[in-house]
Backbone as JSON, one array per atom type, in Angstrom:
{
  "sequence": "MSILFIPWDIWFTQKAVWGFNPDYITGFRIAGLPVEEWLFFFCVPFACVFIYEVLRYFFPVSPVAPLERFATMGLIFVSFVVSVVFVENIYTFITFSLLCLILTYLFLNKKITFMGHFYFAYIVILVPFLLANGALTGLFTEAPIVWYNNAENLGIRVLSIPLDDFAYNMLMLLLVITTHEWYKTRYVKADLYPIANSELPADAIV",
  "N": [[-58.78, 26.06, -1.51], [-58.36, 28.56, -0.09], [-60.35, 30.04, -1.31], [-62.64, 29.35, 0.4], [-61.76, 29.68, 3.14], [-60.67, 32.33, 3.39], [-62.88, 34.09, 2.86], [-64.53, 33.32, 4.98], [-63.14, 33.79, 7.22], [-62.9, 36.62, 7.27], [-65.47, 37.21, 7.44], [-65.8, 35.91, 10.03], [-64.09, 37.48, 11.59], [-65.38, 39.97, 11.28], [-67.71, 39.27, 12.98], [-66.79, 39.01, 15.27], [-65.66, 36.58, 16.01], [-63.26, 36.05, 16.3], [-60.35, 37.72, 16.55], [-57.36, 40.09, 16.16], [-54.61, 40.9, 18.07], [-53.42, 44.05, 17.89], [-50.82, 44.83, 18.76], [-48.84, 42.95, 17.76], [-48.85, 42.46, 15.22], [-48.51, 44.03, 11.8], [-50.31, 46.04, 11.06], [-51.13, 46.52, 8.49], [-53.86, 45.64, 6.33], [-56.09, 43.81, 4.49], [-59.04, 44.0, 3.37], [-60.13, 43.81, 6.05], [-58.43, 41.77, 7.21], [-55.53, 41.19, 8.75], [-52.36, 41.37, 6.94], [-50.63, 39.45, 7.51], [-52.29, 37.2, 8.12], [-53.63, 36.63, 5.34], [-51.29, 35.9, 4.33], [-50.73, 33.44, 5.85], [-52.59, 31.48, 4.48], [-51.28, 30.87, 2.35], [-48.74, 30.13, 2.84], [-48.97, 28.23, 5.08], [-50.61, 25.72, 3.76], [-48.98, 25.11, 1.92], [-46.87, 24.25, 3.25], [-47.5, 21.98, 4.54], [-48.69, 20.12, 2.9], [-45.97, 19.62, 1.61], [-45.05, 18.47, 3.8], [-46.75, 16.27, 3.7], [-46.06, 14.88, 1.42], [-43.64, 14.34, 1.6], [-43.74, 12.45, 3.71], [-45.28, 10.44, 2.31], [-43.5, 9.42, 0.46], [-41.24, 8.4, 2.21], [-42.62, 6.83, 3.68], [-44.06, 4.58, 1.97], [-46.38, 2.79, 2.67], [-48.76, 3.66, 4.87], [-48.32, 3.76, 8.39], [-50.4, 4.06, 9.78], [-52.86, 2.99, 8.47], [-54.49, 0.59, 8.46], [-56.3, 1.43, 10.38], [-57.74, 3.37, 9.2], [-60.39, 3.52, 8.3], [-61.92, 3.09, 10.38], [-61.11, 5.11, 11.67], [-62.05, 7.26, 10.23], [-64.89, 6.93, 10.39], [-65.29, 7.38, 13.15], [-64.9, 9.84, 13.43], [-66.42, 11.06, 11.73], [-69.2, 10.69, 13.21], [-68.37, 11.85, 15.84], [-68.03, 14.42, 14.83], [-70.44, 15.16, 13.62], [-72.36, 15.07, 16.14], [-71.15, 17.16, 17.94], [-71.65, 19.2, 16.22], [-74.32, 19.35, 16.19], [-75.19, 19.53, 18.75], [-73.84, 21.9, 19.72], [-74.9, 23.9, 18.06], [-75.51, 26.56, 18.28], [-73.01, 28.05, 18.41], [-71.31, 29.54, 16.67], [-68.43, 29.28, 15.38], [-68.04, 26.49, 16.08], [-70.17, 25.04, 15.53], [-70.01, 25.59, 12.36], [-67.58, 24.64, 11.72], [-67.37, 21.94, 12.31], [-69.76, 20.71, 11.1], [-69.03, 20.98, 8.35], [-66.8, 19.54, 8.54], [-67.67, 17.14, 8.82], [-69.12, 16.51, 6.81], [-67.55, 16.39, 4.38], [-65.91, 14.64, 5.39], [-67.54, 12.47, 5.33], [-67.97, 12.34, 2.62], [-65.41, 11.54, 1.68], [-65.52, 9.3, 2.78], [-67.44, 7.67, 1.5], [-66.97, 7.88, -0.82], [-65.42, 5.63, -2.97], [-63.23, 5.64, -4.55], [-61.45, 6.94, -3.35], [-58.22, 6.78, -1.76], [-56.4, 7.43, -0.14], [-56.43, 8.45, 2.56], [-55.24, 6.88, 4.61], [-52.79, 7.69, 4.5], [-53.17, 10.66, 4.71], [-53.78, 10.72, 7.83], [-51.79, 9.75, 8.84], [-50.41, 12.15, 8.43], [-51.19, 14.4, 9.39], [-50.97, 13.71, 12.03], [-48.29, 14.0, 12.44], [-48.26, 16.77, 11.5], [-49.31, 17.98, 13.76], [-47.61, 18.39, 15.69], [-46.08, 20.85, 14.59], [-47.89, 22.37, 14.62], [-48.82, 22.66, 17.25], [-47.06, 24.22, 17.87], [-46.93, 26.3, 16.65], [-49.57, 27.28, 16.58], [-50.14, 27.7, 19.37], [-47.88, 29.68, 19.79], [-49.59, 31.67, 18.76], [-51.89, 31.94, 20.22], [-51.1, 32.6, 22.43], [-49.33, 30.98, 24.1], [-46.44, 31.62, 24.41], [-46.43, 34.34, 24.87], [-47.58, 37.43, 26.64], [-49.82, 38.32, 25.95], [-52.52, 36.97, 23.92], [-51.68, 36.93, 20.24], [-53.74, 36.26, 18.36], [-56.87, 36.52, 19.37], [-59.5, 34.7, 20.74], [-63.47, 34.34, 20.86], [-65.17, 33.06, 23.15], [-67.67, 32.39, 23.72], [-68.29, 31.48, 21.05], [-67.32, 29.04, 20.36], [-66.26, 25.69, 21.62], [-65.33, 26.35, 24.08], [-62.88, 25.11, 24.97], [-59.63, 24.34, 26.08], [-56.55, 23.28, 24.7], [-53.5, 23.39, 26.06], [-53.13, 26.4, 25.18], [-54.74, 26.68, 22.85], [-57.75, 26.75, 21.38], [-60.06, 23.89, 21.33], [-61.46, 23.55, 19.0], [-60.09, 24.43, 16.92], [-58.34, 22.22, 16.33], [-60.08, 20.55, 14.56], [-60.78, 22.73, 12.66], [-58.36, 22.59, 11.79], [-57.83, 20.3, 10.72], [-60.18, 20.26, 8.67], [-59.11, 22.41, 7.08], [-56.79, 21.13, 5.96], [-57.58, 18.81, 5.01], [-59.26, 19.54, 2.73], [-57.07, 20.62, 1.25], [-55.2, 18.81, 0.53], [-56.97, 16.63, -0.64], [-57.71, 18.28, -3.05], [-55.22, 18.64, -4.19], [-54.44, 15.85, -4.3], [-56.4, 15.24, -6.38], [-55.67, 16.87, -8.48], [-53.04, 15.66, -9.0], [-53.88, 13.16, -9.66], [-54.7, 13.79, -12.23], [-52.49, 14.75, -13.57], [-51.17, 12.29, -13.75], [-52.51, 10.9, -15.27], [-51.93, 12.04, -17.58], [-49.13, 11.57, -17.9], [-47.33, 13.28, -16.79], [-46.79, 13.34, -13.96], [-44.54, 11.89, -11.55], [-45.36, 9.19, -11.24], [-45.94, 5.69, -12.26], [-48.3, 5.07, -14.88], [-49.21, 2.39, -14.75], [-49.58, 1.66, -12.11], [-51.78, 2.41, -11.08], [-55.49, 2.5, -11.0], [-57.4, 3.56, -13.84], [-59.23, 5.19, -12.89], [-58.37, 6.22, -10.59], [-57.88, 8.12, -7.47], [-55.3, 8.67, -5.5]],
  "CA": [[-59.23, 26.26, -0.12], [-58.83, 30.14, 0.22], [-61.89, 30.38, -1.66], [-63.51, 29.32, 1.2], [-61.34, 30.26, 4.27], [-60.65, 33.84, 3.46], [-64.18, 35.25, 2.99], [-65.07, 32.58, 6.34], [-62.04, 34.44, 8.04], [-63.32, 37.95, 7.15], [-66.71, 36.94, 8.31], [-65.54, 35.52, 11.56], [-63.37, 38.76, 12.2], [-66.16, 41.07, 11.71], [-68.82, 38.78, 13.93], [-65.76, 39.03, 16.48], [-65.38, 35.29, 16.6], [-61.96, 35.78, 16.85], [-59.55, 38.99, 16.25], [-56.11, 40.23, 16.17], [-54.16, 41.76, 18.54], [-52.45, 45.17, 17.05], [-49.35, 44.88, 19.33], [-48.12, 41.9, 17.3], [-49.01, 42.85, 13.48], [-48.04, 45.05, 10.98], [-51.3, 47.01, 10.75], [-51.82, 46.55, 7.46], [-54.94, 45.03, 6.24], [-56.87, 43.57, 3.22], [-60.45, 43.37, 3.38], [-60.25, 43.65, 7.26], [-57.66, 40.95, 7.67], [-54.12, 41.15, 8.52], [-51.61, 40.83, 5.86], [-49.81, 38.16, 7.89], [-53.23, 36.3, 8.03], [-53.35, 36.41, 4.36], [-50.02, 34.93, 3.85], [-50.98, 32.18, 6.36], [-53.45, 30.8, 3.75], [-50.55, 30.4, 1.22], [-47.7, 29.42, 3.49], [-49.19, 26.76, 5.87], [-51.09, 24.51, 3.05], [-47.72, 24.54, 1.07], [-45.92, 23.36, 4.12], [-48.18, 20.84, 4.88], [-48.69, 19.48, 1.48], [-44.71, 19.32, 1.56], [-44.84, 17.41, 4.77], [-47.45, 15.0, 3.5], [-45.56, 14.27, 0.37], [-42.51, 13.75, 2.19], [-44.2, 11.27, 4.31], [-45.78, 9.42, 1.63], [-42.08, 9.26, -0.01], [-40.61, 7.5, 3.05], [-43.57, 5.71, 4.18], [-45.27, 4.23, 0.85], [-47.76, 2.15, 3.21], [-48.98, 4.46, 5.91], [-48.66, 3.2, 9.45], [-52.2, 4.2, 10.25], [-53.55, 2.62, 7.01], [-55.5, -0.34, 9.28], [-57.38, 2.1, 11.19], [-58.13, 4.54, 8.61], [-62.08, 3.69, 7.99], [-62.76, 3.27, 11.88], [-60.89, 6.61, 12.19], [-63.15, 8.36, 9.45], [-65.98, 6.82, 11.13], [-65.43, 7.99, 14.79], [-64.98, 11.42, 13.49], [-67.86, 11.58, 11.18], [-69.88, 10.31, 14.36], [-68.17, 12.99, 16.6], [-68.38, 15.6, 14.13], [-72.31, 15.16, 13.59], [-72.67, 15.04, 17.32], [-70.92, 18.02, 18.37], [-72.16, 20.16, 15.46], [-76.01, 19.31, 16.9], [-75.07, 20.13, 20.04], [-73.3, 23.31, 19.69], [-75.4, 24.44, 16.99], [-75.51, 27.96, 18.45], [-71.77, 28.21, 18.63], [-70.78, 29.74, 14.98], [-67.05, 28.53, 15.02], [-67.95, 25.17, 16.34], [-71.21, 24.68, 14.35], [-69.74, 25.55, 10.99], [-66.57, 23.49, 11.44], [-67.61, 20.62, 12.76], [-70.38, 20.73, 10.13], [-68.21, 21.15, 7.07], [-65.66, 18.51, 8.64], [-68.45, 15.93, 8.94], [-69.87, 16.5, 5.46], [-66.33, 16.5, 3.82], [-65.48, 13.31, 5.83], [-68.53, 11.36, 4.79], [-67.87, 12.22, 1.18], [-64.25, 10.85, 1.35], [-66.01, 7.72, 3.39], [-68.58, 7.15, 0.54], [-66.27, 7.78, -2.34], [-64.66, 4.35, -3.01], [-61.99, 5.79, -5.53], [-60.28, 7.34, -2.56], [-57.2, 5.82, -1.15], [-55.25, 8.53, 0.36], [-56.83, 8.89, 3.84], [-54.39, 6.59, 5.68], [-51.52, 8.84, 4.26], [-53.36, 12.02, 5.47], [-54.02, 10.55, 8.89], [-50.37, 10.06, 9.39], [-49.37, 13.49, 8.12], [-51.96, 15.2, 10.05], [-50.51, 13.67, 13.35], [-47.16, 14.55, 12.4], [-48.29, 18.12, 11.65], [-49.83, 18.31, 15.12], [-45.92, 18.85, 16.23], [-45.63, 22.16, 14.43], [-49.56, 23.07, 14.89], [-49.23, 22.73, 18.76], [-46.14, 25.1, 18.48], [-47.26, 27.78, 16.0], [-50.94, 28.19, 17.23], [-49.59, 28.28, 20.85], [-47.42, 30.94, 19.67], [-50.47, 32.67, 18.33], [-52.76, 31.82, 21.35], [-50.53, 33.26, 23.96], [-48.55, 30.35, 24.9], [-45.37, 32.23, 24.72], [-46.41, 35.96, 25.12], [-48.11, 37.82, 27.9], [-51.11, 38.31, 25.57], [-52.69, 36.25, 22.6], [-52.0, 37.48, 19.07], [-55.23, 36.01, 18.19], [-57.77, 36.12, 20.7], [-60.95, 33.97, 20.51], [-64.74, 34.51, 21.65], [-65.29, 31.44, 23.97], [-69.12, 32.18, 23.69], [-68.67, 30.96, 19.8], [-66.52, 27.78, 20.47], [-66.54, 24.71, 22.78], [-64.58, 26.91, 25.47], [-61.93, 23.9, 25.69], [-58.21, 24.67, 25.38], [-55.2, 22.28, 24.8], [-52.61, 24.16, 26.08], [-53.79, 27.76, 24.75], [-55.16, 26.36, 21.76], [-59.29, 26.41, 21.52], [-60.19, 22.68, 20.75], [-62.04, 24.04, 17.77], [-58.72, 24.73, 15.81], [-57.97, 21.07, 15.7], [-61.14, 20.32, 13.84], [-60.5, 23.49, 11.65], [-56.7, 22.29, 10.96], [-57.94, 19.09, 9.67], [-61.2, 20.55, 7.6], [-58.19, 23.1, 6.27], [-55.93, 19.84, 5.49], [-58.54, 17.75, 3.87], [-59.61, 20.64, 1.62], [-56.07, 20.98, 0.31], [-54.72, 17.45, 0.18], [-57.99, 16.54, -1.5], [-57.47, 19.35, -4.23], [-53.69, 18.32, -4.35], [-54.44, 14.46, -5.06], [-57.13, 15.51, -7.5], [-54.45, 17.47, -9.61], [-52.23, 14.56, -9.29], [-54.59, 12.25, -10.68], [-54.89, 14.44, -13.71], [-51.2, 14.73, -13.97], [-50.5, 10.9, -13.79], [-53.06, 10.32, -16.62], [-51.06, 12.76, -18.62], [-47.83, 11.09, -17.72], [-46.45, 14.5, -16.2], [-46.34, 13.42, -12.42], [-43.47, 10.88, -11.56], [-45.66, 7.79, -10.57], [-46.5, 4.9, -13.44], [-49.87, 4.81, -14.73], [-49.73, 1.02, -14.74], [-49.54, 1.38, -10.94], [-52.81, 3.03, -10.79], [-56.77, 2.38, -11.76], [-57.29, 4.65, -14.59], [-60.06, 6.85, -12.33], [-58.33, 6.56, -9.15], [-57.55, 9.07, -6.75], [-54.48, 7.82, -4.62]],
  "C": [[-59.01, 27.71, 0.6], [-59.82, 30.51, -0.27], [-62.83, 30.35, -0.73], [-62.92, 29.85, 2.67], [-61.11, 31.53, 4.57], [-61.72, 34.43, 3.55], [-64.76, 34.27, 4.62], [-64.11, 33.57, 7.08], [-62.51, 36.0, 8.1], [-64.7, 38.04, 8.03], [-66.47, 36.93, 9.9], [-64.85, 36.8, 12.49], [-64.3, 39.67, 12.52], [-67.44, 40.47, 12.8], [-67.79, 38.92, 15.06], [-65.92, 37.67, 17.21], [-64.29, 35.32, 17.42], [-61.35, 37.28, 16.46], [-57.75, 38.8, 16.51], [-55.56, 41.43, 16.79], [-52.87, 42.8, 17.9], [-51.04, 45.22, 17.65], [-48.68, 43.96, 18.67], [-48.13, 41.84, 15.73], [-48.58, 44.06, 12.96], [-49.0, 46.06, 11.49], [-51.85, 47.08, 9.31], [-52.86, 45.58, 6.96], [-55.62, 45.13, 4.91], [-57.96, 42.99, 3.4], [-60.7, 43.2, 5.04], [-59.56, 42.51, 8.15], [-56.26, 41.53, 7.48], [-53.48, 41.1, 7.49], [-51.03, 39.51, 6.23], [-51.2, 36.98, 7.8], [-53.76, 36.05, 6.44], [-52.28, 35.43, 3.65], [-50.08, 33.36, 4.54], [-51.69, 31.17, 5.43], [-52.79, 30.38, 2.73], [-49.45, 29.71, 1.74], [-47.83, 28.1, 4.12], [-49.64, 25.75, 4.95], [-50.09, 24.48, 2.4], [-46.83, 23.69, 2.11], [-46.31, 22.3, 4.46], [-48.49, 19.95, 3.85], [-47.44, 18.79, 1.4], [-44.56, 17.93, 2.34], [-45.49, 15.98, 4.49], [-46.91, 14.03, 2.43], [-44.12, 13.52, 0.61], [-42.82, 12.51, 2.91], [-44.29, 10.11, 3.42], [-44.47, 8.7, 0.64], [-41.47, 8.11, 0.97], [-41.55, 6.62, 3.58], [-44.66, 5.43, 3.06], [-46.47, 3.55, 1.22], [-47.75, 3.14, 4.49], [-49.16, 3.38, 7.4], [-49.74, 2.95, 10.25], [-53.1, 3.15, 9.17], [-54.67, 1.61, 7.51], [-56.48, 0.37, 10.0], [-57.87, 3.22, 10.22], [-59.74, 4.58, 8.31], [-62.37, 3.75, 9.5], [-62.36, 4.85, 12.29], [-61.78, 7.32, 11.57], [-64.64, 8.25, 10.26], [-66.51, 7.46, 12.19], [-65.57, 9.12, 14.32], [-66.13, 12.02, 12.42], [-68.83, 11.93, 12.45], [-69.81, 11.67, 15.19], [-68.47, 14.4, 16.04], [-69.79, 16.2, 14.08], [-72.6, 15.57, 14.94], [-72.56, 16.31, 17.82], [-71.47, 19.62, 17.47], [-73.84, 20.28, 16.01], [-76.02, 19.86, 18.09], [-74.77, 21.26, 20.44], [-73.82, 23.81, 18.25], [-75.36, 25.98, 17.0], [-74.29, 28.71, 18.43], [-71.2, 28.47, 17.15], [-69.63, 29.2, 14.85], [-67.24, 27.17, 15.3], [-69.2, 24.5, 15.46], [-70.54, 24.49, 12.83], [-68.55, 24.66, 10.72], [-66.53, 22.42, 11.56], [-68.53, 20.02, 11.69], [-69.88, 20.36, 9.0], [-67.12, 19.97, 7.48], [-66.41, 17.03, 8.47], [-69.33, 15.8, 7.5], [-68.37, 16.05, 4.79], [-65.81, 14.76, 4.12], [-66.47, 12.24, 5.2], [-68.57, 11.01, 3.19], [-66.84, 11.58, 0.91], [-64.54, 9.49, 1.63], [-66.49, 6.7, 2.34], [-67.72, 6.81, -0.59], [-65.08, 6.72, -2.29], [-63.21, 4.44, -3.91], [-60.89, 6.45, -4.48], [-59.58, 6.63, -1.56], [-56.1, 6.41, -0.34], [-55.2, 8.76, 1.99], [-56.01, 8.3, 4.99], [-53.18, 7.51, 5.8], [-51.79, 10.18, 4.92], [-53.58, 12.05, 6.91], [-52.8, 10.74, 9.65], [-49.53, 11.36, 9.13], [-50.06, 14.03, 9.06], [-51.25, 14.98, 11.52], [-49.16, 14.06, 13.59], [-47.28, 16.11, 12.49], [-48.72, 18.52, 12.82], [-48.84, 19.17, 16.01], [-46.0, 20.65, 16.01], [-46.98, 23.01, 14.85], [-49.53, 23.68, 16.19], [-48.24, 24.09, 18.96], [-46.58, 26.62, 17.85], [-48.61, 28.36, 16.34], [-50.89, 28.09, 18.76], [-49.01, 29.24, 20.74], [-48.6, 32.09, 19.23], [-51.55, 32.97, 19.22], [-52.22, 32.43, 22.57], [-49.94, 32.08, 24.67], [-47.48, 30.94, 25.32], [-45.49, 33.57, 24.74], [-47.4, 36.3, 26.08], [-49.74, 37.95, 27.27], [-51.31, 37.52, 24.18], [-52.27, 37.18, 21.76], [-52.88, 37.33, 18.32], [-55.98, 35.53, 19.09], [-59.17, 35.56, 19.97], [-62.12, 34.42, 21.56], [-65.18, 33.08, 21.93], [-66.6, 30.99, 23.74], [-69.36, 31.36, 22.02], [-67.97, 29.75, 19.48], [-67.04, 26.84, 21.49], [-65.96, 25.3, 24.2], [-63.69, 26.02, 25.86], [-61.04, 24.56, 24.92], [-57.53, 23.55, 25.65], [-54.19, 23.35, 24.81], [-53.12, 25.63, 26.26], [-54.54, 27.59, 23.5], [-56.61, 25.94, 21.78], [-59.33, 25.1, 20.56], [-60.75, 22.49, 19.43], [-60.92, 23.81, 16.97], [-58.09, 23.22, 15.06], [-58.7, 20.61, 14.71], [-60.85, 21.29, 12.72], [-59.16, 23.14, 10.9], [-57.28, 21.25, 9.98], [-59.14, 19.21, 8.59], [-60.0, 21.21, 6.68], [-57.43, 21.97, 5.26], [-56.54, 19.26, 4.56], [-58.76, 18.43, 2.63], [-58.39, 20.38, 0.41], [-55.41, 19.76, -0.25], [-55.75, 16.69, -0.8], [-57.67, 16.86, -2.96], [-56.03, 18.59, -4.78], [-53.61, 16.94, -5.1], [-55.22, 14.36, -6.26], [-56.19, 15.77, -8.4], [-53.36, 16.36, -9.98], [-52.57, 13.72, -10.03], [-54.51, 12.46, -11.97], [-53.46, 14.41, -14.49], [-50.36, 13.34, -14.11], [-51.26, 10.52, -15.12], [-52.44, 11.29, -17.88], [-49.51, 12.59, -18.62], [-46.86, 12.42, -17.33], [-46.11, 14.63, -14.51], [-45.65, 11.97, -12.51], [-44.28, 9.4, -10.83], [-46.33, 7.11, -12.05], [-47.71, 5.16, -13.42], [-50.2, 3.28, -14.69], [-49.75, 0.75, -13.13], [-50.89, 1.89, -10.42], [-54.01, 2.42, -11.67], [-56.51, 3.58, -12.62], [-58.44, 5.89, -13.99], [-59.86, 6.91, -10.9], [-57.81, 7.7, -8.3], [-56.64, 8.3, -5.49], [-53.95, 8.65, -3.41]]
}
């Protein structure tokens, strides 16, 4: 995930798609990004995978599983339309285009069976997401810690958070969880993951 998002973040910062308020950061930067932003890409994905696995443990059958394919089809359609309509807005176009592509891949891949669990985790993760991103975008401070150039996004805010961030968050988590599930499948085949091989098809990604 970091292979994609850190260069993306560096480029967007250079293009002034977003930036960081020096009053709220240490000032130490690597490749133009505050060290806090680098740490974000290690801490947040780990925390989200942890939430995802805890929910899978307590809810072996996702409560939203019956709606999974309808949700995916709807998100593919919306992402495609938004990326086409807002093609000149860098943040919107790239985020929704990539989200559309990965959702389409997961929808067409019959081996993928974890999307119900993913959607349930995403809904739960929205609670800390709203608090954390709200803090970053000025919900609790006089000025935002992270500012956004509204000419490069949809210009719609939920509380203080750009609507594009919800798609960005989903894209980031999809990449993390898909990679996590792929590794899990490899460990299952090697008897290194605590799920019986007999529970799974030989080539399944659960």
